[in-house]
VOTORVO-150705 format. One record per residue (C-alpha): x, y, z; residue number from 1; chain. Coordinates in steps of 0.1 Angstrom, whole numbers. Example, Ala and Ser with C-alpha at 12.3 -4.5 7.8 and 13.67 -1.06 7.14 Angstrom:
2
<node c1="123" c2="-45" c3="78" seq="1" mol="A"/>
<node c1="137" c2="-11" c3="71" seq="2" mol="A"/>
! end
This chain:
369
<node c1="0" c2="0" c3="0" seq="1" mol="A"/>
<node c1="12" c2="35" c3="-8" seq="2" mol="A"/>
<node c1="17" c2="58" c3="21" seq="3" mol="A"/>
<node c1="1" c2="92" c3="21" seq="4" mol="A"/>
<node c1="8" c2="100" c3="58" seq="5" mol="A"/>
<node c1="38" c2="123" c3="52" seq="6" mol="A"/>
<node c1="27" c2="140" c3="21" seq="7" mol="A"/>
<node c1="1" c2="167" c3="28" seq="8" mol="A"/>
<node c1="3" c2="194" c3="0" seq="9" mol="A"/>
<node c1="-12" c2="227" c3="11" seq="10" mol="A"/>
<node c1="-17" c2="238" c3="-25" seq="11" mol="A"/>
<node c1="-37" c2="214" c3="-47" seq="12" mol="A"/>
<node c1="-38" c2="236" c3="-78" seq="13" mol="A"/>
<node c1="-47" c2="215" c3="-108" seq="14" mol="A"/>
<node c1="-55" c2="184" c3="-87" seq="15" mol="A"/>
<node c1="-88" c2="167" c3="-93" seq="16" mol="A"/>
<node c1="-107" c2="147" c3="-67" seq="17" mol="A"/>
<node c1="-141" c2="129" c3="-71" seq="18" mol="A"/>
<node c1="-163" c2="123" c3="-40" seq="19" mol="A"/>
<node c1="-190" c2="97" c3="-42" seq="20" mol="A"/>
<node c1="-220" c2="89" c3="-20" seq="21" mol="A"/>
<node c1="-246" c2="106" c3="1" seq="22" mol="A"/>
<node c1="-282" c2="97" c3="7" seq="23" mol="A"/>
<node c1="-285" c2="113" c3="41" seq="24" mol="A"/>
<node c1="-270" c2="144" c3="57" seq="25" mol="A"/>
<node c1="-247" c2="121" c3="78" seq="26" mol="A"/>
<node c1="-229" c2="112" c3="45" seq="27" mol="A"/>
<node c1="-233" c2="143" c3="24" seq="28" mol="A"/>
<node c1="-224" c2="170" c3="49" seq="29" mol="A"/>
<node c1="-190" c2="156" c3="59" seq="30" mol="A"/>
<node c1="-183" c2="151" c3="21" seq="31" mol="A"/>
<node c1="-190" c2="187" c3="15" seq="32" mol="A"/>
<node c1="-167" c2="197" c3="44" seq="33" mol="A"/>
<node c1="-139" c2="178" c3="27" seq="34" mol="A"/>
<node c1="-148" c2="193" c3="-7" seq="35" mol="A"/>
<node c1="-146" c2="228" c3="8" seq="36" mol="A"/>
<node c1="-112" c2="221" c3="22" seq="37" mol="A"/>
<node c1="-101" c2="208" c3="-12" seq="38" mol="A"/>
<node c1="-115" c2="239" c3="-30" seq="39" mol="A"/>
<node c1="-97" c2="261" c3="-5" seq="40" mol="A"/>
<node c1="-65" c2="244" c3="-17" seq="41" mol="A"/>
<node c1="-74" c2="251" c3="-53" seq="42" mol="A"/>
<node c1="-83" c2="215" c3="-62" seq="43" mol="A"/>
<node c1="-111" c2="207" c3="-86" seq="44" mol="A"/>
<node c1="-139" c2="186" c3="-70" seq="45" mol="A"/>
<node c1="-168" c2="167" c3="-86" seq="46" mol="A"/>
<node c1="-194" c2="145" c3="-70" seq="47" mol="A"/>
<node c1="-213" c2="113" c3="-79" seq="48" mol="A"/>
<node c1="-245" c2="109" c3="-60" seq="49" mol="A"/>
<node c1="-280" c2="95" c3="-61" seq="50" mol="A"/>
<node c1="-310" c2="112" c3="-77" seq="51" mol="A"/>
<node c1="-330" c2="104" c3="-45" seq="52" mol="A"/>
<node c1="-304" c2="115" c3="-19" seq="53" mol="A"/>
<node c1="-301" c2="147" c3="0" seq="54" mol="A"/>
<node c1="-270" c2="154" c3="-21" seq="55" mol="A"/>
<node c1="-292" c2="161" c3="-51" seq="56" mol="A"/>
<node c1="-300" c2="195" c3="-35" seq="57" mol="A"/>
<node c1="-270" c2="201" c3="-12" seq="58" mol="A"/>
<node c1="-242" c2="196" c3="-37" seq="59" mol="A"/>
<node c1="-253" c2="219" c3="-65" seq="60" mol="A"/>
<node c1="-263" c2="245" c3="-38" seq="61" mol="A"/>
<node c1="-227" c2="246" c3="-27" seq="62" mol="A"/>
<node c1="-215" c2="251" c3="-63" seq="63" mol="A"/>
<node c1="-201" c2="217" c3="-71" seq="64" mol="A"/>
<node c1="-208" c2="195" c3="-101" seq="65" mol="A"/>
<node c1="-230" c2="165" c3="-93" seq="66" mol="A"/>
<node c1="-235" c2="134" c3="-115" seq="67" mol="A"/>
<node c1="-267" c2="121" c3="-101" seq="68" mol="A"/>
<node c1="-275" c2="84" c3="-107" seq="69" mol="A"/>
<node c1="-308" c2="65" c3="-102" seq="70" mol="A"/>
<node c1="-299" c2="39" c3="-75" seq="71" mol="A"/>
<node c1="-318" c2="18" c3="-50" seq="72" mol="A"/>
<node c1="-310" c2="-3" c3="-19" seq="73" mol="A"/>
<node c1="-313" c2="-41" c3="-17" seq="74" mol="A"/>
<node c1="-342" c2="-41" c3="7" seq="75" mol="A"/>
<node c1="-375" c2="-55" c3="-4" seq="76" mol="A"/>
<node c1="-386" c2="-86" c3="-24" seq="77" mol="A"/>
<node c1="-370" c2="-104" c3="-53" seq="78" mol="A"/>
<node c1="-383" c2="-79" c3="-79" seq="79" mol="A"/>
<node c1="-370" c2="-49" c3="-59" seq="80" mol="A"/>
<node c1="-336" c2="-66" c3="-56" seq="81" mol="A"/>
<node c1="-334" c2="-74" c3="-93" seq="82" mol="A"/>
<node c1="-342" c2="-38" c3="-101" seq="83" mol="A"/>
<node c1="-315" c2="-26" c3="-76" seq="84" mol="A"/>
<node c1="-290" c2="-49" c3="-92" seq="85" mol="A"/>
<node c1="-297" c2="-36" c3="-127" seq="86" mol="A"/>
<node c1="-294" c2="0" c3="-115" seq="87" mol="A"/>
<node c1="-261" c2="-8" c3="-98" seq="88" mol="A"/>
<node c1="-248" c2="-24" c3="-131" seq="89" mol="A"/>
<node c1="-258" c2="7" c3="-150" seq="90" mol="A"/>
<node c1="-243" c2="30" c3="-124" seq="91" mol="A"/>
<node c1="-210" c2="11" c3="-125" seq="92" mol="A"/>
<node c1="-208" c2="16" c3="-163" seq="93" mol="A"/>
<node c1="-218" c2="53" c3="-159" seq="94" mol="A"/>
<node c1="-192" c2="58" c3="-132" seq="95" mol="A"/>
<node c1="-165" c2="44" c3="-155" seq="96" mol="A"/>
<node c1="-174" c2="70" c3="-182" seq="97" mol="A"/>
<node c1="-175" c2="98" c3="-157" seq="98" mol="A"/>
<node c1="-141" c2="89" c3="-143" seq="99" mol="A"/>
<node c1="-125" c2="86" c3="-177" seq="100" mol="A"/>
<node c1="-138" c2="120" c3="-186" seq="101" mol="A"/>
<node c1="-130" c2="138" c3="-153" seq="102" mol="A"/>
<node c1="-97" c2="119" c3="-148" seq="103" mol="A"/>
<node c1="-94" c2="124" c3="-110" seq="104" mol="A"/>
<node c1="-63" c2="116" c3="-91" seq="105" mol="A"/>
<node c1="-82" c2="102" c3="-61" seq="106" mol="A"/>
<node c1="-117" c2="91" c3="-53" seq="107" mol="A"/>
<node c1="-133" c2="93" c3="-19" seq="108" mol="A"/>
<node c1="-164" c2="71" c3="-10" seq="109" mol="A"/>
<node c1="-184" c2="85" c3="19" seq="110" mol="A"/>
<node c1="-212" c2="59" c3="21" seq="111" mol="A"/>
<node c1="-247" c2="58" c3="5" seq="112" mol="A"/>
<node c1="-259" c2="41" c3="-26" seq="113" mol="A"/>
<node c1="-236" c2="60" c3="-50" seq="114" mol="A"/>
<node c1="-204" c2="52" c3="-31" seq="115" mol="A"/>
<node c1="-200" c2="16" c3="-40" seq="116" mol="A"/>
<node c1="-202" c2="18" c3="-79" seq="117" mol="A"/>
<node c1="-179" c2="48" c3="-80" seq="118" mol="A"/>
<node c1="-153" c2="33" c3="-57" seq="119" mol="A"/>
<node c1="-154" c2="0" c3="-76" seq="120" mol="A"/>
<node c1="-151" c2="17" c3="-110" seq="121" mol="A"/>
<node c1="-122" c2="38" c3="-97" seq="122" mol="A"/>
<node c1="-104" c2="8" c3="-84" seq="123" mol="A"/>
<node c1="-108" c2="-11" c3="-117" seq="124" mol="A"/>
<node c1="-93" c2="20" c3="-135" seq="125" mol="A"/>
<node c1="-63" c2="21" c3="-112" seq="126" mol="A"/>
<node c1="-73" c2="53" c3="-94" seq="127" mol="A"/>
<node c1="-64" c2="56" c3="-57" seq="128" mol="A"/>
<node c1="-95" c2="51" c3="-37" seq="129" mol="A"/>
<node c1="-103" c2="61" c3="-1" seq="130" mol="A"/>
<node c1="-133" c2="56" c3="22" seq="131" mol="A"/>
<node c1="-146" c2="77" c3="51" seq="132" mol="A"/>
<node c1="-164" c2="56" c3="77" seq="133" mol="A"/>
<node c1="-186" c2="79" c3="99" seq="134" mol="A"/>
<node c1="-198" c2="53" c3="125" seq="135" mol="A"/>
<node c1="-181" c2="33" c3="152" seq="136" mol="A"/>
<node c1="-195" c2="1" c3="137" seq="137" mol="A"/>
<node c1="-187" c2="-1" c3="99" seq="138" mol="A"/>
<node c1="-214" c2="-13" c3="75" seq="139" mol="A"/>
<node c1="-209" c2="-45" c3="55" seq="140" mol="A"/>
<node c1="-201" c2="-26" c3="23" seq="141" mol="A"/>
<node c1="-173" c2="-6" c3="38" seq="142" mol="A"/>
<node c1="-159" c2="-37" c3="56" seq="143" mol="A"/>
<node c1="-157" c2="-54" c3="22" seq="144" mol="A"/>
<node c1="-144" c2="-24" c3="3" seq="145" mol="A"/>
<node c1="-117" c2="-17" c3="28" seq="146" mol="A"/>
<node c1="-98" c2="-46" c3="14" seq="147" mol="A"/>
<node c1="-94" c2="-28" c3="-19" seq="148" mol="A"/>
<node c1="-89" c2="9" c3="-10" seq="149" mol="A"/>
<node c1="-57" c2="27" c3="-1" seq="150" mol="A"/>
<node c1="-70" c2="38" c3="33" seq="151" mol="A"/>
<node c1="-102" c2="38" c3="53" seq="152" mol="A"/>
<node c1="-104" c2="71" c3="71" seq="153" mol="A"/>
<node c1="-124" c2="65" c3="103" seq="154" mol="A"/>
<node c1="-142" c2="88" c3="127" seq="155" mol="A"/>
<node c1="-143" c2="66" c3="158" seq="156" mol="A"/>
<node c1="-113" c2="46" c3="172" seq="157" mol="A"/>
<node c1="-135" c2="15" c3="176" seq="158" mol="A"/>
<node c1="-139" c2="13" c3="138" seq="159" mol="A"/>
<node c1="-102" c2="6" c3="134" seq="160" mol="A"/>
<node c1="-107" c2="-29" c3="148" seq="161" mol="A"/>
<node c1="-131" c2="-39" c3="120" seq="162" mol="A"/>
<node c1="-114" c2="-24" c3="90" seq="163" mol="A"/>
<node c1="-82" c2="-30" c3="71" seq="164" mol="A"/>
<node c1="-59" c2="0" c3="64" seq="165" mol="A"/>
<node c1="-79" c2="22" c3="89" seq="166" mol="A"/>
<node c1="-66" c2="56" c3="98" seq="167" mol="A"/>
<node c1="-83" c2="77" c3="125" seq="168" mol="A"/>
<node c1="-91" c2="113" c3="113" seq="169" mol="A"/>
<node c1="-124" c2="122" c3="131" seq="170" mol="A"/>
<node c1="-155" c2="137" c3="116" seq="171" mol="A"/>
<node c1="-153" c2="166" c3="91" seq="172" mol="A"/>
<node c1="-175" c2="193" c3="106" seq="173" mol="A"/>
<node c1="-188" c2="226" c3="93" seq="174" mol="A"/>
<node c1="-168" c2="256" c3="107" seq="175" mol="A"/>
<node c1="-200" c2="274" c3="117" seq="176" mol="A"/>
<node c1="-204" c2="250" c3="147" seq="177" mol="A"/>
<node c1="-169" c2="259" c3="160" seq="178" mol="A"/>
<node c1="-176" c2="296" c3="158" seq="179" mol="A"/>
<node c1="-212" c2="296" c3="172" seq="180" mol="A"/>
<node c1="-219" c2="317" c3="203" seq="181" mol="A"/>
<node c1="-246" c2="314" c3="229" seq="182" mol="A"/>
<node c1="-255" c2="351" c3="226" seq="183" mol="A"/>
<node c1="-260" c2="350" c3="189" seq="184" mol="A"/>
<node c1="-279" c2="317" c3="192" seq="185" mol="A"/>
<node c1="-303" c2="332" c3="217" seq="186" mol="A"/>
<node c1="-308" c2="363" c3="196" seq="187" mol="A"/>
<node c1="-315" c2="342" c3="165" seq="188" mol="A"/>
<node c1="-340" c2="320" c3="182" seq="189" mol="A"/>
<node c1="-356" c2="348" c3="202" seq="190" mol="A"/>
<node c1="-357" c2="327" c3="234" seq="191" mol="A"/>
<node c1="-345" c2="333" c3="270" seq="192" mol="A"/>
<node c1="-320" c2="310" c3="288" seq="193" mol="A"/>
<node c1="-317" c2="284" c3="299" seq="194" mol="A"/>
<node c1="-325" c2="265" c3="268" seq="195" mol="A"/>
<node c1="-331" c2="228" c3="262" seq="196" mol="A"/>
<node c1="-327" c2="216" c3="226" seq="197" mol="A"/>
<node c1="-342" c2="183" c3="213" seq="198" mol="A"/>
<node c1="-336" c2="169" c3="179" seq="199" mol="A"/>
<node c1="-334" c2="135" c3="162" seq="200" mol="A"/>
<node c1="-312" c2="142" c3="132" seq="201" mol="A"/>
<node c1="-323" c2="151" c3="97" seq="202" mol="A"/>
<node c1="-351" c2="125" c3="96" seq="203" mol="A"/>
<node c1="-365" c2="132" c3="131" seq="204" mol="A"/>
<node c1="-373" c2="106" c3="158" seq="205" mol="A"/>
<node c1="-410" c2="99" c3="164" seq="206" mol="A"/>
<node c1="-407" c2="84" c3="199" seq="207" mol="A"/>
<node c1="-384" c2="111" c3="211" seq="208" mol="A"/>
<node c1="-407" c2="138" c3="195" seq="209" mol="A"/>
<node c1="-439" c2="125" c3="211" seq="210" mol="A"/>
<node c1="-423" c2="121" c3="245" seq="211" mol="A"/>
<node c1="-408" c2="156" c3="243" seq="212" mol="A"/>
<node c1="-442" c2="171" c3="233" seq="213" mol="A"/>
<node c1="-458" c2="155" c3="263" seq="214" mol="A"/>
<node c1="-430" c2="163" c3="287" seq="215" mol="A"/>
<node c1="-427" c2="200" c3="278" seq="216" mol="A"/>
<node c1="-459" c2="209" c3="260" seq="217" mol="A"/>
<node c1="-485" c2="205" c3="287" seq="218" mol="A"/>
<node c1="-476" c2="234" c3="309" seq="219" mol="A"/>
<node c1="-452" c2="263" c3="311" seq="220" mol="A"/>
<node c1="-416" c2="254" c3="320" seq="221" mol="A"/>
<node c1="-391" c2="277" c3="338" seq="222" mol="A"/>
<node c1="-368" c2="272" c3="309" seq="223" mol="A"/>
<node c1="-371" c2="274" c3="271" seq="224" mol="A"/>
<node c1="-375" c2="243" c3="250" seq="225" mol="A"/>
<node c1="-366" c2="242" c3="213" seq="226" mol="A"/>
<node c1="-377" c2="210" c3="196" seq="227" mol="A"/>
<node c1="-365" c2="204" c3="160" seq="228" mol="A"/>
<node c1="-389" c2="177" c3="150" seq="229" mol="A"/>
<node c1="-380" c2="169" c3="114" seq="230" mol="A"/>
<node c1="-405" c2="176" c3="87" seq="231" mol="A"/>
<node c1="-420" c2="141" c3="89" seq="232" mol="A"/>
<node c1="-433" c2="144" c3="124" seq="233" mol="A"/>
<node c1="-440" c2="182" c3="126" seq="234" mol="A"/>
<node c1="-477" c2="180" c3="118" seq="235" mol="A"/>
<node c1="-483" c2="155" c3="146" seq="236" mol="A"/>
<node c1="-469" c2="177" c3="174" seq="237" mol="A"/>
<node c1="-484" c2="206" c3="193" seq="238" mol="A"/>
<node c1="-477" c2="225" c3="226" seq="239" mol="A"/>
<node c1="-495" c2="246" c3="251" seq="240" mol="A"/>
<node c1="-463" c2="259" c3="267" seq="241" mol="A"/>
<node c1="-454" c2="294" c3="255" seq="242" mol="A"/>
<node c1="-417" c2="286" c3="262" seq="243" mol="A"/>
<node c1="-418" c2="255" c3="240" seq="244" mol="A"/>
<node c1="-410" c2="260" c3="203" seq="245" mol="A"/>
<node c1="-415" c2="232" c3="178" seq="246" mol="A"/>
<node c1="-398" c2="237" c3="144" seq="247" mol="A"/>
<node c1="-397" c2="213" c3="115" seq="248" mol="A"/>
<node c1="-361" c2="219" c3="104" seq="249" mol="A"/>
<node c1="-332" c2="242" c3="110" seq="250" mol="A"/>
<node c1="-305" c2="243" c3="84" seq="251" mol="A"/>
<node c1="-284" c2="265" c3="107" seq="252" mol="A"/>
<node c1="-286" c2="242" c3="137" seq="253" mol="A"/>
<node c1="-253" c2="256" c3="152" seq="254" mol="A"/>
<node c1="-273" c2="286" c3="165" seq="255" mol="A"/>
<node c1="-298" c2="263" c3="184" seq="256" mol="A"/>
<node c1="-270" c2="241" c3="198" seq="257" mol="A"/>
<node c1="-250" c2="272" c3="209" seq="258" mol="A"/>
<node c1="-281" c2="287" c3="226" seq="259" mol="A"/>
<node c1="-287" c2="256" c3="246" seq="260" mol="A"/>
<node c1="-276" c2="244" c3="280" seq="261" mol="A"/>
<node c1="-287" c2="208" c3="275" seq="262" mol="A"/>
<node c1="-291" c2="189" c3="242" seq="263" mol="A"/>
<node c1="-312" c2="157" c3="239" seq="264" mol="A"/>
<node c1="-306" c2="139" c3="206" seq="265" mol="A"/>
<node c1="-301" c2="106" c3="188" seq="266" mol="A"/>
<node c1="-266" c2="94" c3="184" seq="267" mol="A"/>
<node c1="-259" c2="97" c3="147" seq="268" mol="A"/>
<node c1="-222" c2="105" c3="142" seq="269" mol="A"/>
<node c1="-228" c2="139" c3="125" seq="270" mol="A"/>
<node c1="-250" c2="152" c3="152" seq="271" mol="A"/>
<node c1="-226" c2="141" c3="179" seq="272" mol="A"/>
<node c1="-196" c2="158" c3="164" seq="273" mol="A"/>
<node c1="-217" c2="189" c3="155" seq="274" mol="A"/>
<node c1="-226" c2="192" c3="192" seq="275" mol="A"/>
<node c1="-190" c2="185" c3="202" seq="276" mol="A"/>
<node c1="-178" c2="214" c3="181" seq="277" mol="A"/>
<node c1="-200" c2="237" c3="201" seq="278" mol="A"/>
<node c1="-194" c2="219" c3="234" seq="279" mol="A"/>
<node c1="-228" c2="213" c3="251" seq="280" mol="A"/>
<node c1="-239" c2="188" c3="278" seq="281" mol="A"/>
<node c1="-260" c2="161" c3="261" seq="282" mol="A"/>
<node c1="-283" c2="133" c3="267" seq="283" mol="A"/>
<node c1="-280" c2="107" c3="240" seq="284" mol="A"/>
<node c1="-309" c2="84" c3="230" seq="285" mol="A"/>
<node c1="-295" c2="59" c3="204" seq="286" mol="A"/>
<node c1="-318" c2="47" c3="177" seq="287" mol="A"/>
<node c1="-323" c2="11" c3="186" seq="288" mol="A"/>
<node c1="-327" c2="-3" c3="151" seq="289" mol="A"/>
<node c1="-296" c2="12" c3="136" seq="290" mol="A"/>
<node c1="-275" c2="-13" c3="116" seq="291" mol="A"/>
<node c1="-251" c2="-31" c3="139" seq="292" mol="A"/>
<node c1="-265" c2="-10" c3="168" seq="293" mol="A"/>
<node c1="-239" c2="16" c3="157" seq="294" mol="A"/>
<node c1="-257" c2="45" c3="174" seq="295" mol="A"/>
<node c1="-253" c2="28" c3="208" seq="296" mol="A"/>
<node c1="-216" c2="23" c3="201" seq="297" mol="A"/>
<node c1="-213" c2="59" c3="189" seq="298" mol="A"/>
<node c1="-230" c2="71" c3="221" seq="299" mol="A"/>
<node c1="-207" c2="51" c3="243" seq="300" mol="A"/>
<node c1="-176" c2="68" c3="229" seq="301" mol="A"/>
<node c1="-190" c2="100" c3="243" seq="302" mol="A"/>
<node c1="-204" c2="87" c3="275" seq="303" mol="A"/>
<node c1="-172" c2="69" c3="283" seq="304" mol="A"/>
<node c1="-154" c2="101" c3="276" seq="305" mol="A"/>
<node c1="-174" c2="119" c3="302" seq="306" mol="A"/>
<node c1="-191" c2="141" c3="276" seq="307" mol="A"/>
<node c1="-227" c2="129" c3="277" seq="308" mol="A"/>
<node c1="-253" c2="108" c3="295" seq="309" mol="A"/>
<node c1="-270" c2="78" c3="279" seq="310" mol="A"/>
<node c1="-307" c2="72" c3="279" seq="311" mol="A"/>
<node c1="-319" c2="40" c3="261" seq="312" mol="A"/>
<node c1="-348" c2="43" c3="238" seq="313" mol="A"/>
<node c1="-369" c2="20" c3="260" seq="314" mol="A"/>
<node c1="-364" c2="44" c3="289" seq="315" mol="A"/>
<node c1="-378" c2="74" c3="270" seq="316" mol="A"/>
<node c1="-412" c2="87" c3="282" seq="317" mol="A"/>
<node c1="-424" c2="121" c3="292" seq="318" mol="A"/>
<node c1="-416" c2="119" c3="329" seq="319" mol="A"/>
<node c1="-382" c2="103" c3="325" seq="320" mol="A"/>
<node c1="-372" c2="127" c3="298" seq="321" mol="A"/>
<node c1="-382" c2="157" c3="319" seq="322" mol="A"/>
<node c1="-365" c2="144" c3="350" seq="323" mol="A"/>
<node c1="-332" c2="138" c3="331" seq="324" mol="A"/>
<node c1="-333" c2="173" c3="316" seq="325" mol="A"/>
<node c1="-341" c2="191" c3="348" seq="326" mol="A"/>
<node c1="-315" c2="170" c3="367" seq="327" mol="A"/>
<node c1="-288" c2="185" c3="344" seq="328" mol="A"/>
<node c1="-302" c2="220" c3="344" seq="329" mol="A"/>
<node c1="-301" c2="219" c3="382" seq="330" mol="A"/>
<node c1="-265" c2="206" c3="385" seq="331" mol="A"/>
<node c1="-241" c2="232" c3="372" seq="332" mol="A"/>
<node c1="-210" c2="212" c3="380" seq="333" mol="A"/>
<node c1="-221" c2="181" c3="362" seq="334" mol="A"/>
<node c1="-235" c2="200" c3="332" seq="335" mol="A"/>
<node c1="-204" c2="222" c3="328" seq="336" mol="A"/>
<node c1="-181" c2="191" c3="330" seq="337" mol="A"/>
<node c1="-200" c2="173" c3="303" seq="338" mol="A"/>
<node c1="-199" c2="204" c3="281" seq="339" mol="A"/>
<node c1="-161" c2="207" c3="286" seq="340" mol="A"/>
<node c1="-155" c2="171" c3="278" seq="341" mol="A"/>
<node c1="-178" c2="172" c3="248" seq="342" mol="A"/>
<node c1="-158" c2="200" c3="233" seq="343" mol="A"/>
<node c1="-126" c2="181" c3="239" seq="344" mol="A"/>
<node c1="-139" c2="153" c3="216" seq="345" mol="A"/>
<node c1="-144" c2="176" c3="186" seq="346" mol="A"/>
<node c1="-122" c2="170" c3="156" seq="347" mol="A"/>
<node c1="-117" c2="205" c3="140" seq="348" mol="A"/>
<node c1="-90" c2="194" c3="116" seq="349" mol="A"/>
<node c1="-107" c2="163" c3="102" seq="350" mol="A"/>
<node c1="-117" c2="178" c3="69" seq="351" mol="A"/>
<node c1="-82" c2="191" c3="62" seq="352" mol="A"/>
<node c1="-67" c2="158" c3="72" seq="353" mol="A"/>
<node c1="-89" c2="139" c3="47" seq="354" mol="A"/>
<node c1="-83" c2="166" c3="20" seq="355" mol="A"/>
<node c1="-45" c2="164" c3="25" seq="356" mol="A"/>
<node c1="-45" c2="126" c3="20" seq="357" mol="A"/>
<node c1="-66" c2="129" c3="-11" seq="358" mol="A"/>
<node c1="-43" c2="156" c3="-25" seq="359" mol="A"/>
<node c1="-12" c2="136" c3="-18" seq="360" mol="A"/>
<node c1="-26" c2="107" c3="-36" seq="361" mol="A"/>
<node c1="-39" c2="128" c3="-65" seq="362" mol="A"/>
<node c1="-6" c2="145" c3="-71" seq="363" mol="A"/>
<node c1="13" c2="112" c3="-68" seq="364" mol="A"/>
<node c1="-11" c2="94" c3="-92" seq="365" mol="A"/>
<node c1="-11" c2="123" c3="-117" seq="366" mol="A"/>
<node c1="-47" c2="134" c3="-115" seq="367" mol="A"/>
<node c1="-39" c2="170" c3="-123" seq="368" mol="A"/>
<node c1="-45" c2="193" c3="-152" seq="369" mol="A"/>
! end
């Protein structure tokens, strides 16, 4: 295996890198963080994604070229699986054409339906390939693909045990989270401290949403509650509490996190490291049906680091949720210690680390204009 560890070019002028994958914000947003770092270093970046993924909107909005492919997962009956296989075969052929035209010096797969055909096509064409694994428990595709890539760049130390050629880099995180302030967050939201923030990730979390609406929506609380429900669940929720705000979606979530004293959330990797970048005491409620129970493993990295408290999904109901939140609000020492440790687990240089490895490979391989 070639070694990119000691070659980190600051100037990527003329280098070309292709990033593949998406589907959810957990895949697409770290990919865009890496793309921004590459663009700052004067590299040319292009994306391959799915027509149905969140990247179909996010990538063009950020000014990057996106090759959107029709793809589907393997879930479902025999007919759905045959269709998914046909779409994959067509995507593989299309990826080969895209790569031959764009001629990147390195390819990064970030997970999602579009990652596998692009990485496989690049490998077959002799282009250096890399993966970024966001979770503590890698999925089956990344475990298999790790045998054929130059490096697998991992977020959690635990993932190193399951992957070949694993290199810890952390989670690429948007700079706005690191620069967010409590004062600006409170002003943007128009709420008074202390603030409790609840959110379930880009897709929401119905059980957490319903419990929160009951816990904080029946009567006025001596603290503000901001509940980011996700668009799917928004219409099912209501509140009688004038200090309880329910919003469907917030694309500048750093303001809400910065305004908060306590955050209650699922344990998706992106949400965890976004909150770590701000540094707020958190209660983590892992989604119990995540593949490989990876959200529980993600959460334990933070709870074992003294940065958060764990609350299992089966423990979530209105009374327990309210008790847990108010316990932290009433314990300044505990809350401030969690916040300090949470900030200590942030990875502010992850995007630059990934970009540097890609540029080193691209310039070595010859993917420059």
